[in-house]
N, C-alpha and C positions, 0 to 999 in steps of 0.2 A: 146270494144269488140263487136261492133254491127255486124261486118261481120261474126261472129260465133254464131249468134242468134238462129237459128233453130237447133233442135235436129239432123235432117238429115245432115245438114252442119257440125255439130260438130262430128258426127260419121264418116263422110267422111274425115274430117281433121285427126282424130286419126287413121283411117284405112290407110290413105296416109302415115302417119309417120311409122306405122307398116310395110307397104309394102316397104317403102324406106329403113328401117333398114334391112328387109329380103333381099332386092335386093343388098344392099351394102355388106351384109354378104356373099351372094352367089357369088358376083363378086370377093371379096377378096379370097374366097375359090378357085374359078375357076382359078384365076390368080396365086395363090400360087401353085396349082396343076400343071398348065401348066409350070411354072418355074421349079418345082421339077422334072418333067419328061422330061424336055428339049424341050418343044414345043414352048416356048415363043419367041425364036430367029427366028422361022419361020413365026410368025405372028407379023409383025412390029407394028401394032397398039396396040396389046395386050402387046407387049414388052415395048413400050413407056409408056403406062398407068401403067404397073406394076412398072417400074422404078420410075415414078412420085409418086405412092402410097407408094412404099418402102422408098423413100426419105422423104416423109411426116411422115412415121411411125418409123423413126430411133429413138432409145432411148438408154440411157446408163443404167447401172445396178442400179443406185441409185434412179432414178425416172422414171415414165412413163408420157410423156407429154399429155396434154389434147387434142391435135390435131391429135391423131392417128385415122386413118380411122376405126380401130376396135372399138375405143371408141365411135365414132359417130354412128356406127351401133348398139352398145350396148344400148346407150342412146335412140335412135329412137325406138328400139324394146321395151324397158321397158316403155317408154312414151306412145307409141301407144297401147300396150297391156293393161296397167292399165287404160288409158283413155277410151278405148272401153268397159271395164268391169264395169265402174262406172256410169251407167245410173241412172238418178234420183237425183244425187247430184247437188247442185248449181254450176254454171259455175266456180266460183273462187275455190271452194274446189276440183272440178274435175281436173282443171289444176294444182293445188297444188299437189294433189295425183299423177297425171301423172308425174310431175317433180320428185317427191320423188321416184317413181318407176323407172324412167329413170336413176336417179343418183344412186339408189341402185344397179341396174344391172351393171352400169358402174363401181361402186366400187368393185363389185364381180369380174368383168373382170380384173380390175387393180390389185387386190390382187393376182389373179391367175397368171397374167403375171409377177408380181414381184416375186412370189414364184418360177415360172418356170425359170426365168432368174437367180435367186440366186442359185437354185439347180443345175444349169449347171456347176458352178464353173468356174475357169479360164481355158479356153482351151489353149493348148500349141501352141506356135508360129509356123509359117511355117517352119523356119529353124530347130527347134527341132523336128518337125513332120517327117522330111525326114528320111526315113529308118524305120519308125515305122511300127509295125505289126498291122493289123486291120482286121475287119470282115465286109463283105458286108451285110448291113441290109436292103437294097432295091436294087433289081436287077439293075445293071448298064448296060443299053443297049449300043450297039456299037455306038460311037459318041453321046451318050446321057448322062444324069445325073442320078445318083443313090445316094445311101447314104452309108457311112461307120461308124463304131463305133470303138473307140480306148480308151485305158485307160491312163489317165494322173493324177498324184497326187492322185491316189486311186479312182478317179471318172471316170465314163463312159461318154464319149462325142461322139456326132455324128456330121458329117459334110457332105455336098454334095461332090460327087466324080465323076470323069470321068475315062474312060479306053478306050484303043484302041480296045479291044475286049470285047464282052459281058461277064459280070461276074454275076453268079447267086447269089441269096440271100444265105448267110451262107458261101460263099467262103472266104478263108483266102487270104489276099493280103498284099502288102507292098507299102508304100507311096513313090513315086519317085519325086514328085514335088507338089507345091501348087501355083495355079494361081488364083488371084482374089478371094480368099477364097474358092476355089474348089480344092480338092485334086486330083492329078493324081496318079492312082494306077495300079499295075501290079500283076498278080497272082504269088504265090510262086512257 
């Protein structure tokens, strides 16, 4: 570990990890927001990057894989934050504590994701969803993407939705089609 010998170099290393975690978190948030409001199809580079990150972050309900971009961001944030705040410890202990901090934050995120995916229950399939009543939970702009909520098996579910005309938040609608996991809705 000769390359990390000086305190200034070590602080720069932990600061770099913290900034990389923050940058990845911001990028994931921005890409998710762009996809949610329907802007990613207009920005080809963002759309390609989002598809790549989404493919890397696919998971099933039983386990959350270690290669999620969200997991990398969580580990880098915890590692950098703990490493920056432990001045004065020997190098080995500082790296050990930073790793523990990174894995602790990663574990919290994994537990939160697992609880979130389990609480969603099983959404109904596209064929069963046709004709279902729903409520617009995020305004659906004309030719854009919003969100709807519907009840299935006693649980509330949400999913992205499109409409030919703008539908405001709170409007009642009916599902007429499901294309690639996005509901097509019309007002009642």
